[in-house]
C-alpha distance (Angstrom), angle and dihedral (degrees) to the residues before:
residue distance angle dihedral
M1 . . .
G2 3.75 . .
G3 3.81 127.4 .
K4 3.79 99.0 -41.1
K5 3.78 116.7 89.6
T6 3.77 122.8 -135.5
A7 3.80 110.8 -123.9
I8 3.79 117.5 -134.4
S9 3.79 119.2 -168.9
V10 3.83 109.5 -155.4
V11 3.80 114.9 -161.6
I12 3.80 113.6 -150.4
E13 3.81 116.9 -158.4
K14 3.80 131.9 -178.8
T15 3.80 115.0 -118.9
S16 3.81 132.4 -174.2
T17 3.81 89.9 -97.6
G18 3.82 102.6 35.5
F19 3.80 129.2 -65.3
S20 3.75 138.7 -34.3
A21 3.81 128.5 -160.7
Y22 3.79 135.6 -168.8
A23 3.78 137.3 179.1
L24 3.80 116.7 -114.5
E25 3.79 95.0 -154.6
I26 3.81 102.0 43.7
D27 3.83 120.3 49.9
G28 3.73 114.8 -134.3
L29 3.82 99.1 23.8
A30 3.80 101.5 121.6
T31 3.77 139.8 130.5
V32 3.82 145.3 170.3
G33 3.75 135.5 -135.6
N34 3.77 146.0 166.0
N35 3.80 94.2 -114.8
I36 3.76 141.5 5.4
S37 3.81 95.1 -92.4
E38 3.79 89.8 53.6
I39 3.81 90.6 47.9
K40 3.82 89.9 55.0
E41 3.81 92.3 48.4
N42 3.76 92.5 46.8
F43 3.78 93.7 46.3
N44 3.81 91.3 51.7
E45 3.82 87.8 53.7
V46 3.82 91.7 49.2
L47 3.82 90.1 49.0
Q48 3.85 90.2 49.5
Y49 3.82 89.3 54.8
H50 3.78 89.5 49.3
V51 3.81 91.6 50.8
E52 3.86 90.1 49.6
Y53 3.79 89.5 51.0
L54 3.83 91.9 50.9
Q55 3.81 89.6 47.7
E56 3.83 90.6 52.1
K57 3.81 87.3 54.0
G58 3.78 88.8 56.2
E59 3.80 100.3 -101.2
K60 3.79 117.7 141.4
V61 3.76 99.7 -131.1
K62 3.82 134.8 137.6
L63 3.76 132.6 -164.4
T64 3.80 89.1 -111.7
D65 3.83 89.7 61.9
F66 3.78 88.5 77.1
E67 3.80 129.4 75.4
I68 3.78 115.0 -159.6
S69 3.81 123.5 -152.3
Y70 3.79 115.7 -172.0
Q71 3.81 115.8 -147.4
I72 3.77 126.6 -164.3
D73 3.80 129.9 163.4
L74 3.79 121.4 -106.9
E75 3.79 96.6 -112.2
Q76 3.80 91.5 55.3
V77 3.81 93.0 48.3
F78 3.79 93.7 58.8
E79 3.82 92.5 38.4
Y80 3.80 89.3 54.6
F81 3.80 98.8 39.0
T82 3.80 96.4 47.6
V83 3.81 89.4 160.0
I84 3.84 88.7 75.5
N85 3.77 110.5 90.2
K86 3.79 105.2 -135.0
T87 3.81 95.1 -153.1
A88 3.79 94.5 50.4
F89 3.82 92.1 43.3
A90 3.79 92.4 50.4
E91 3.79 91.9 51.4
N92 3.79 101.5 38.1
Y93 3.78 105.4 31.4
A94 3.82 111.6 16.2
E95 3.82 95.0 35.0
I96 3.85 90.1 -144.5
N97 3.79 129.5 134.0
Q98 3.81 105.9 -84.9
S99 3.79 95.5 -133.4
L100 3.80 92.8 49.0
F101 3.79 90.7 46.3
R102 3.81 91.0 54.7
Q103 3.80 88.5 52.2
Y104 3.85 89.8 51.0
T105 3.83 91.1 51.5
K106 3.79 92.4 50.1
G107 3.80 93.8 46.8
L108 3.81 91.7 -115.2
A109 3.84 96.5 120.4
S110 3.80 127.2 44.4
L111 3.79 115.6 -112.8
S112 3.78 123.4 -140.7
S113 3.80 120.0 -142.5
D114 3.80 89.3 -112.2
K115 3.84 91.7 55.3
M116 3.79 89.7 45.8
Q117 3.77 90.2 53.9
Q118 3.79 90.7 47.3
I119 3.84 91.3 52.9
S120 3.78 91.6 44.3
R121 3.84 90.1 52.6
G122 3.83 87.9 50.3
L123 3.82 91.6 52.6
H124 3.82 90.6 48.4
K125 3.81 91.0 48.3
L126 3.80 90.6 53.0
A127 3.80 91.6 46.5
D128 3.84 91.2 49.4
E129 3.79 92.2 50.1
L130 3.81 91.1 49.9
S131 3.79 94.8 44.9
D132 3.82 90.8 55.5
L133 3.82 93.3 56.1
T134 3.74 129.3 95.4
L135 3.76 119.2 -171.3
V136 3.79 117.5 -132.9
């Protein structure tokens, strides 16, 4: 495939029994799992099978030729990660009015793409801060 990676957007959705996920760009790449970690593991396995299939057809492709981006809606994030205090997150990381933020996370207020990006940056900022810590 060369030096350029093929982007795969994987949509994660809550189901009555756990989670499901599917690739937007490649039909048939889908999986299920009990939690988000399991979804990621299972999707990597599904992608590996897809790569092996392509190799059998003669394509020169490797697993590392793909870049996966997992997508989940805002309501599901805060339903899944209940440990994150919405009020504190809104104030300290998303810099959004707390009441409005709670409406966003419950699906009661529409969310612009700019606000979605702002919240996403806040989540990444929190993740970066946590990943740099070592408990002593």
